[in-house]
MMTF fields as JSON, N, C-alpha, C and O atoms, coordinates in Angstrom:
{
  "mmtfVersion": "1.0.0",
  "mmtfProducer": "UNKNOWN",
  "numBonds": 327,
  "numAtoms": 328,
  "numGroups": 82,
  "numChains": 1,
  "numModels": 1,
  "chainsPerModel": [1],
  "groupsPerChain": [82],
  "chainIdList": ["A"],
  "bondAtomList": [4, 2, 8, 6, 12, 10, 16, 14, 20, 18, 24, 22, 28, 26, 32, 30, 36, 34, 40, 38, 44, 42, 48, 46, 52, 50, 56, 54, 60, 58, 64, 62, 68, 66, 72, 70, 76, 74, 80, 78, 84, 82, 88, 86, 92, 90, 96, 94, 100, 98, 104, 102, 108, 106, 112, 110, 116, 114, 120, 118, 124, 122, 128, 126, 132, 130, 136, 134, 140, 138, 144, 142, 148, 146, 152, 150, 156, 154, 160, 158, 164, 162, 168, 166, 172, 170, 176, 174, 180, 178, 184, 182, 188, 186, 192, 190, 196, 194, 200, 198, 204, 202, 208, 206, 212, 210, 216, 214, 220, 218, 224, 222, 228, 226, 232, 230, 236, 234, 240, 238, 244, 242, 248, 246, 252, 250, 256, 254, 260, 258, 264, 262, 268, 266, 272, 270, 276, 274, 280, 278, 284, 282, 288, 286, 292, 290, 296, 294, 300, 298, 304, 302, 308, 306, 312, 310, 316, 314, 320, 318, 324, 322],
  "bondOrderList": [1, 1, 1, 1, 1, 1, 1, 1, 1, 1, 1, 1, 1, 1, 1, 1, 1, 1, 1, 1, 1, 1, 1, 1, 1, 1, 1, 1, 1, 1, 1, 1, 1, 1, 1, 1, 1, 1, 1, 1, 1, 1, 1, 1, 1, 1, 1, 1, 1, 1, 1, 1, 1, 1, 1, 1, 1, 1, 1, 1, 1, 1, 1, 1, 1, 1, 1, 1, 1, 1, 1, 1, 1, 1, 1, 1, 1, 1, 1, 1, 1],
  "groupList": [{"groupName": "LEU", "atomNameList": ["N", "CA", "C", "O"], "elementList": ["N", "C", "C", "O"], "formalChargeList": [0, 0, 0, 0], "bondAtomList": [1, 0, 2, 1, 3, 2], "bondOrderList": [1, 1, 2], "singleLetterCode": "L", "chemCompType": "L-PEPTIDE LINKING"}, {"groupName": "ASP", "atomNameList": ["N", "CA", "C", "O"], "elementList": ["N", "C", "C", "O"], "formalChargeList": [0, 0, 0, 0], "bondAtomList": [1, 0, 2, 1, 3, 2], "bondOrderList": [1, 1, 2], "singleLetterCode": "D", "chemCompType": "L-PEPTIDE LINKING"}, {"groupName": "TRP", "atomNameList": ["N", "CA", "C", "O"], "elementList": ["N", "C", "C", "O"], "formalChargeList": [0, 0, 0, 0], "bondAtomList": [1, 0, 2, 1, 3, 2], "bondOrderList": [1, 1, 2], "singleLetterCode": "W", "chemCompType": "L-PEPTIDE LINKING"}, {"groupName": "PRO", "atomNameList": ["N", "CA", "C", "O"], "elementList": ["N", "C", "C", "O"], "formalChargeList": [0, 0, 0, 0], "bondAtomList": [1, 0, 2, 1, 3, 2], "bondOrderList": [1, 1, 2], "singleLetterCode": "P", "chemCompType": "L-PEPTIDE LINKING"}, {"groupName": "THR", "atomNameList": ["N", "CA", "C", "O"], "elementList": ["N", "C", "C", "O"], "formalChargeList": [0, 0, 0, 0], "bondAtomList": [1, 0, 2, 1, 3, 2], "bondOrderList": [1, 1, 2], "singleLetterCode": "T", "chemCompType": "L-PEPTIDE LINKING"}, {"groupName": "ALA", "atomNameList": ["N", "CA", "C", "O"], "elementList": ["N", "C", "C", "O"], "formalChargeList": [0, 0, 0, 0], "bondAtomList": [1, 0, 2, 1, 3, 2], "bondOrderList": [1, 1, 2], "singleLetterCode": "A", "chemCompType": "L-PEPTIDE LINKING"}, {"groupName": "MET", "atomNameList": ["N", "CA", "C", "O"], "elementList": ["N", "C", "C", "O"], "formalChargeList": [0, 0, 0, 0], "bondAtomList": [1, 0, 2, 1, 3, 2], "bondOrderList": [1, 1, 2], "singleLetterCode": "M", "chemCompType": "L-PEPTIDE LINKING"}, {"groupName": "GLN", "atomNameList": ["N", "CA", "C", "O"], "elementList": ["N", "C", "C", "O"], "formalChargeList": [0, 0, 0, 0], "bondAtomList": [1, 0, 2, 1, 3, 2], "bondOrderList": [1, 1, 2], "singleLetterCode": "Q", "chemCompType": "L-PEPTIDE LINKING"}, {"groupName": "SER", "atomNameList": ["N", "CA", "C", "O"], "elementList": ["N", "C", "C", "O"], "formalChargeList": [0, 0, 0, 0], "bondAtomList": [1, 0, 2, 1, 3, 2], "bondOrderList": [1, 1, 2], "singleLetterCode": "S", "chemCompType": "L-PEPTIDE LINKING"}, {"groupName": "VAL", "atomNameList": ["N", "CA", "C", "O"], "elementList": ["N", "C", "C", "O"], "formalChargeList": [0, 0, 0, 0], "bondAtomList": [1, 0, 2, 1, 3, 2], "bondOrderList": [1, 1, 2], "singleLetterCode": "V", "chemCompType": "L-PEPTIDE LINKING"}, {"groupName": "PHE", "atomNameList": ["N", "CA", "C", "O"], "elementList": ["N", "C", "C", "O"], "formalChargeList": [0, 0, 0, 0], "bondAtomList": [1, 0, 2, 1, 3, 2], "bondOrderList": [1, 1, 2], "singleLetterCode": "F", "chemCompType": "L-PEPTIDE LINKING"}, {"groupName": "ARG", "atomNameList": ["N", "CA", "C", "O"], "elementList": ["N", "C", "C", "O"], "formalChargeList": [0, 0, 0, 0], "bondAtomList": [1, 0, 2, 1, 3, 2], "bondOrderList": [1, 1, 2], "singleLetterCode": "R", "chemCompType": "L-PEPTIDE LINKING"}, {"groupName": "TYR", "atomNameList": ["N", "CA", "C", "O"], "elementList": ["N", "C", "C", "O"], "formalChargeList": [0, 0, 0, 0], "bondAtomList": [1, 0, 2, 1, 3, 2], "bondOrderList": [1, 1, 2], "singleLetterCode": "Y", "chemCompType": "L-PEPTIDE LINKING"}, {"groupName": "GLY", "atomNameList": ["N", "CA", "C", "O"], "elementList": ["N", "C", "C", "O"], "formalChargeList": [0, 0, 0, 0], "bondAtomList": [1, 0, 2, 1, 3, 2], "bondOrderList": [1, 1, 2], "singleLetterCode": "G", "chemCompType": "PEPTIDE LINKING"}, {"groupName": "GLU", "atomNameList": ["N", "CA", "C", "O"], "elementList": ["N", "C", "C", "O"], "formalChargeList": [0, 0, 0, 0], "bondAtomList": [1, 0, 2, 1, 3, 2], "bondOrderList": [1, 1, 2], "singleLetterCode": "E", "chemCompType": "L-PEPTIDE LINKING"}, {"groupName": "CYS", "atomNameList": ["N", "CA", "C", "O"], "elementList": ["N", "C", "C", "O"], "formalChargeList": [0, 0, 0, 0], "bondAtomList": [1, 0, 2, 1, 3, 2], "bondOrderList": [1, 1, 2], "singleLetterCode": "C", "chemCompType": "L-PEPTIDE LINKING"}, {"groupName": "LYS", "atomNameList": ["N", "CA", "C", "O"], "elementList": ["N", "C", "C", "O"], "formalChargeList": [0, 0, 0, 0], "bondAtomList": [1, 0, 2, 1, 3, 2], "bondOrderList": [1, 1, 2], "singleLetterCode": "K", "chemCompType": "L-PEPTIDE LINKING"}, {"groupName": "ASN", "atomNameList": ["N", "CA", "C", "O"], "elementList": ["N", "C", "C", "O"], "formalChargeList": [0, 0, 0, 0], "bondAtomList": [1, 0, 2, 1, 3, 2], "bondOrderList": [1, 1, 2], "singleLetterCode": "N", "chemCompType": "L-PEPTIDE LINKING"}, {"groupName": "HIS", "atomNameList": ["N", "CA", "C", "O"], "elementList": ["N", "C", "C", "O"], "formalChargeList": [0, 0, 0, 0], "bondAtomList": [1, 0, 2, 1, 3, 2], "bondOrderList": [1, 1, 2], "singleLetterCode": "H", "chemCompType": "L-PEPTIDE LINKING"}],
  "groupTypeList": [0, 1, 0, 2, 3, 1, 4, 5, 6, 7, 4, 8, 0, 5, 1, 7, 9, 5, 0, 10, 11, 5, 0, 12, 7, 13, 5, 7, 13, 8, 13, 3, 0, 0, 5, 5, 10, 3, 14, 0, 8, 5, 7, 1, 15, 7, 14, 6, 0, 1, 11, 0, 16, 4, 17, 3, 4, 11, 9, 0, 0, 13, 5, 13, 10, 3, 7, 14, 9, 3, 0, 5, 18, 16, 18, 13, 12, 13, 13, 13, 5, 7],
  "groupIdList": [1, 2, 3, 4, 5, 6, 7, 8, 9, 10, 11, 12, 13, 14, 15, 16, 17, 18, 19, 20, 21, 22, 23, 24, 25, 26, 27, 28, 29, 30, 31, 32, 33, 34, 35, 36, 37, 38, 39, 40, 41, 42, 43, 44, 45, 46, 47, 48, 49, 50, 51, 52, 53, 54, 55, 56, 57, 58, 59, 60, 61, 62, 63, 64, 65, 66, 67, 68, 69, 70, 71, 72, 73, 74, 75, 76, 77, 78, 79, 80, 81, 82],
  "secStructList": [7, 7, 7, 7, 7, 7, 4, 4, 4, 7, 7, 7, 2, 2, 2, 2, 2, 2, 2, 2, 2, 2, 2, 2, 2, 2, 2, 2, 6, 7, 1, 2, 2, 2, 2, 2, 7, 1, 1, 7, 7, 2, 2, 2, 2, 2, 2, 2, 2, 2, 2, 2, 6, 6, 7, 7, 7, 7, 1, 1, 1, 6, 6, 1, 1, 7, 1, 1, 1, 7, 7, 7, 7, 7, 7, 1, 7, 7, 7, 7, 7, 7],
  "xCoordList": [0.729, -0.063, 0.565, 1.225, 0.733, 1.526, 1.022, 0.147, 1.363, 1.298, 1.56, 0.993, 2.837, 3.394, 3.301, 4.153, 2.1, 1.37, 2.448, 3.037, 2.665, 3.296, 2.862, 2.131, 3.383, 2.974, 2.514, 1.817, 3.338, 3.114, 1.854, 1.589, 0.954, 0.133, -1.303, -2.368, -1.191, -2.275, -2.717, -2.098, -3.966, -4.448, -5.558, -5.734, -6.021, -6.671, -8.531, -8.806, -9.304, -10.771, -10.703, -11.382, -10.004, -10.182, -9.552, -10.154, -8.546, -7.901, -9.155, -9.531, -9.482, -10.308, -12.163, -13.079, -12.283, -13.276, -13.075, -13.957, -11.697, -11.122, -11.046, -11.209, -10.747, -10.704, -12.176, -12.627, -12.952, -14.193, -15.084, -15.78, -14.922, -15.296, -14.874, -15.742, -13.776, -13.205, -13.455, -13.578, -13.578, -14.058, -15.259, -15.434, -16.533, -17.321, -17.744, -18.417, -17.216, -16.779, -16.151, -16.558, -15.197, -14.905, -16.115, -16.37, -16.749, -17.594, -18.89, -19.776, -18.783, -19.839, -19.457, -20.174, -17.892, -17.28, -16.464, -15.857, -16.433, -15.49, -14.733, -14.726, -14.177, -13.143, -11.937, -11.311, -11.169, -9.956, -9.349, -8.552, -9.635, -8.728, -8.67, -7.642, -10.121, -9.561, -8.86, -7.707, -8.885, -8.114, -6.159, -5.27, -6.251, -4.763, -4.358, -3.296, -5.257, -4.668, -5.91, -7.08, -5.332, -6.11, -6.345, -7.378, -5.254, -5.62, -6.911, -7.454, -6.943, -8.597, -9.679, -9.505, -10.775, -12.079, -13.246, -13.123, -14.245, -15.477, -15.672, -15.941, -15.467, -15.832, -15.054, -15.39, -13.618, -12.547, -13.16, -12.764, -13.719, -13.946, -15.27, -15.643, -15.91, -17.306, -16.892, -17.541, -15.807, -15.412, -14.735, -14.916, -14.098, -13.392, -14.574, -14.619, -15.549, -16.798, -17.572, -18.102, -17.674, -18.307, -17.533, -18.164, -16.036, -15.475, -15.156, -14.736, -15.351, -15.481, -16.747, -16.804, -17.844, -18.722, -19.027, -20.064, -18.475, -18.005, -17.531, -17.577, -16.944, -16.279, -17.788, -19.0, -17.064, -18.278, -18.091, -19.057, -17.203, -17.047, -18.077, -17.794, -19.28, -20.212, -20.143, -20.984, -19.15, -19.289, -19.327, -19.948, -18.697, -18.075, -19.108, -19.984, -18.615, -19.165, -20.728, -21.768, -20.717, -22.138, -23.032, -24.02, -22.664, -23.481, -24.817, -25.795, -24.942, -25.663, -26.725, -27.896, -26.206, -27.187, -27.99, -27.386, -28.993, -29.672, -28.653, -27.499, -29.178, -28.456, -28.609, -27.581, -29.615, -30.01, -29.314, -29.555, -28.472, -27.861, -26.412, -25.506, -26.317, -24.797, -23.835, -24.065, -22.499, -21.8, -20.737, -20.435, -20.246, -18.349, -17.528, -17.432, -16.993, -15.916, -14.562, -14.369, -13.595, -12.446, -12.086, -11.717, -12.029, -11.887, -10.377, -9.619, -10.216, -8.701, -8.025, -7.117, -8.329, -7.431, -6.326, -6.561, -5.203, -4.358, -3.291, -3.452, -2.434, -1.283, -0.256, 0.436, -0.467, 0.817, 2.184, 2.489, 3.035, 4.669, 5.054, 4.539, 6.148, 6.903, 7.573, 8.364],
  "yCoordList": [-0.765, 0.055, 1.204, 1.444, 2.013, 3.391, 4.46, 4.994, 5.039, 5.867, 7.383, 8.318, 7.388, 8.548, 9.178, 9.054, 9.916, 10.349, 11.28, 12.104, 11.242, 11.97, 13.419, 13.705, 14.565, 15.51, 16.653, 17.658, 15.813, 16.967, 16.714, 17.265, 15.524, 14.916, 15.254, 14.769, 16.164, 16.857, 18.201, 18.964, 18.414, 19.579, 19.603, 18.71, 21.141, 21.172, 21.349, 21.467, 21.319, 21.774, 23.092, 23.505, 23.818, 25.224, 25.352, 25.947, 24.845, 24.683, 23.937, 24.516, 22.723, 22.421, 23.133, 22.685, 24.02, 24.969, 25.928, 26.364, 26.514, 27.607, 27.139, 27.919, 25.607, 25.303, 25.536, 26.465, 24.515, 24.065, 25.601, 25.683, 26.486, 27.829, 28.53, 29.005, 28.54, 29.077, 28.288, 28.884, 26.797, 26.297, 26.868, 27.487, 26.661, 27.259, 28.558, 28.819, 29.345, 30.587, 30.826, 31.662, 30.002, 30.176, 29.374, 29.663, 28.487, 27.899, 29.21, 29.247, 30.013, 31.138, 32.385, 33.315, 32.17, 33.116, 34.106, 35.029, 33.932, 34.982, 34.415, 33.189, 35.058, 34.379, 34.348, 34.946, 33.644, 33.603, 32.469, 32.915, 31.791, 31.007, 31.598, 31.777, 31.93, 33.171, 33.825, 33.456, 34.688, 35.868, 35.504, 35.974, 34.461, 34.341, 33.18, 32.591, 32.799, 31.666, 32.13, 31.752, 33.046, 33.496, 32.648, 32.587, 31.743, 30.968, 29.624, 29.136, 29.458, 28.746, 29.687, 30.881, 28.951, 29.237, 29.029, 27.892, 29.445, 29.319, 27.44, 26.582, 27.168, 25.654, 25.006, 23.835, 25.394, 24.479, 24.464, 23.384, 24.933, 25.15, 24.499, 24.119, 24.471, 23.391, 21.968, 21.047, 21.638, 20.44, 19.852, 18.7, 20.55, 19.947, 19.465, 18.435, 20.636, 19.938, 18.944, 18.064, 19.001, 17.76, 16.518, 15.552, 16.436, 15.249, 14.791, 13.672, 15.591, 15.319, 14.936, 14.213, 15.09, 14.656, 13.455, 13.155, 12.468, 10.975, 10.471, 9.246, 10.876, 10.115, 8.847, 9.03, 7.843, 6.833, 6.662, 6.062, 6.967, 6.581, 7.893, 9.08, 7.422, 8.423, 7.929, 8.422, 6.951, 6.478, 7.165, 6.995, 8.006, 9.401, 10.382, 10.5, 11.266, 12.556, 12.234, 12.701, 11.573, 11.398, 10.276, 9.769, 10.024, 8.964, 9.636, 8.898, 10.843, 11.815, 12.174, 12.456, 12.132, 12.556, 11.524, 10.508, 11.696, 11.128, 10.603, 11.024, 9.688, 8.966, 10.326, 10.756, 10.825, 11.583, 13.006, 13.806, 13.243, 14.671, 14.754, 14.056, 15.517, 15.327, 16.213, 17.37, 15.443, 15.25, 15.661, 14.931, 16.621, 16.819, 16.674, 17.709, 16.007, 15.578, 14.972, 14.701, 14.777, 14.033, 13.598, 14.417, 12.274, 11.232, 11.746, 12.544, 11.291, 11.212, 10.069, 9.898, 9.139, 7.974, 7.971, 8.162, 7.716, 8.056, 6.702, 5.731, 6.944, 6.006, 6.282, 5.418, 7.757, 8.25, 8.106, 7.863, 8.272, 8.251, 6.783, 5.83, 6.587, 5.443, 5.186, 4.25],
  "zCoordList": [0.356, 0.111, -0.166, 0.845, -0.915, -1.149, -0.656, -1.336, 0.522, 1.078, 0.931, 1.496, -0.217, -0.447, -1.814, -2.693, -1.91, -3.022, -3.798, -3.098, -4.76, -5.566, -5.757, -6.705, -4.692, -4.469, -6.079, -6.22, -7.008, -8.356, -9.249, -10.318, -8.414, -8.99, -8.198, -8.58, -7.026, -6.275, -6.702, -7.443, -6.093, -6.806, -4.811, -3.983, -4.853, -4.004, -4.735, -5.929, -3.826, -4.208, -4.531, -5.471, -3.918, -4.478, -6.048, -6.942, -6.187, -7.405, -8.786, -9.805, -8.379, -9.03, -8.928, -9.619, -8.14, -8.61, -9.342, -10.082, -9.263, -10.021, -11.538, -12.476, -11.698, -13.266, -13.504, -14.175, -12.833, -13.306, -13.748, -14.76, -12.974, -12.765, -14.236, -14.969, -14.507, -15.731, -16.85, -17.92, -16.833, -18.157, -18.436, -19.486, -17.201, -17.711, -18.207, -19.204, -17.312, -18.021, -19.555, -20.362, -19.723, -21.448, -22.236, -23.405, -21.622, -22.741, -22.742, -23.596, -21.837, -22.303, -23.016, -23.386, -23.155, -24.188, -23.299, -23.842, -21.908, -21.207, -20.04, -19.925, -19.273, -18.165, -18.071, -18.946, -16.982, -16.85, -18.442, -19.267, -18.483, -19.418, -20.795, -21.448, -21.223, -22.846, -22.204, -22.428, -21.444, -21.061, -21.29, -21.999, -20.271, -20.327, -21.27, -21.069, -22.396, -23.388, -24.56, -24.493, -25.642, -26.833, -27.635, -28.3, -27.687, -28.283, -28.629, -29.62, -27.185, -26.559, -27.349, -27.591, -27.688, -27.823, -27.135, -26.679, -26.818, -26.197, -26.657, -25.816, -28.081, -28.135, -27.766, -27.589, -27.449, -26.906, -25.391, -24.952, -24.636, -23.317, -22.906, -21.796, -24.157, -24.195, -24.63, -24.132, -25.571, -25.308, -24.14, -23.747, -23.714, -22.504, -21.405, -20.732, -21.478, -20.595, -21.197, -20.519, -22.296, -22.778, -22.43, -22.001, -22.593, -22.295, -21.034, -20.739, -20.415, -18.656, -18.485, -17.49, -19.016, -19.042, -19.233, -18.643, -19.923, -20.555, -19.455, -19.573, -18.083, -17.244, -16.749, -16.638, -16.602, -16.098, -14.661, -14.189, -13.78, -12.809, -12.115, -12.276, -11.344, -10.94, -9.334, -8.582, -8.767, -7.221, -6.35, -5.3, -6.642, -5.358, -5.103, -4.246, -6.438, -6.198, -7.013, -6.549, -7.986, -8.335, -7.609, -8.14, -6.61, -6.015, -5.621, -5.502, -5.427, -5.071, -6.185, -5.932, -7.367, -8.532, -9.558, -9.902, -9.93, -10.346, -11.545, -11.62, -12.426, -13.538, -14.589, -15.112, -14.806, -16.002, -16.063, -16.967, -15.07, -14.572, -15.011, -14.557, -15.776, -16.155, -15.525, -15.175, -15.382, -14.329, -15.272, -16.216, -15.092, -15.658, -14.752, -14.093, -14.463, -13.43, -13.955, -15.14, -12.89, -13.036, -12.057, -11.216, -11.742, -10.786, -10.113, -10.663, -9.206, -8.659, -8.689, -7.874, -9.581, -9.696, -11.03, -12.223, -10.423, -11.748, -11.519, -10.779, -12.21, -12.736, -11.073, -10.533, -10.568, -9.93, -10.389, -11.557, -9.384, -9.782, -10.185, -9.601, -11.393, -11.939, -11.122, -11.244]
}
């Protein structure tokens, strides 16, 4: 059991909130992502949200939502440091 997570692969809840808010605002045509990265478009942000909605893992965050409610999320499972 590896209890030494890779600190380079961690983020805070506040970081995630900021990212998802920025993606949502970007999909609406404004916000910090579009300001910081002029090569991004509202369509790019919407595509990312759409891809995040395809995540089939709903046992944690999604457990409280009905199946028909779209849920855009990135679960925390990953390969970790090799």
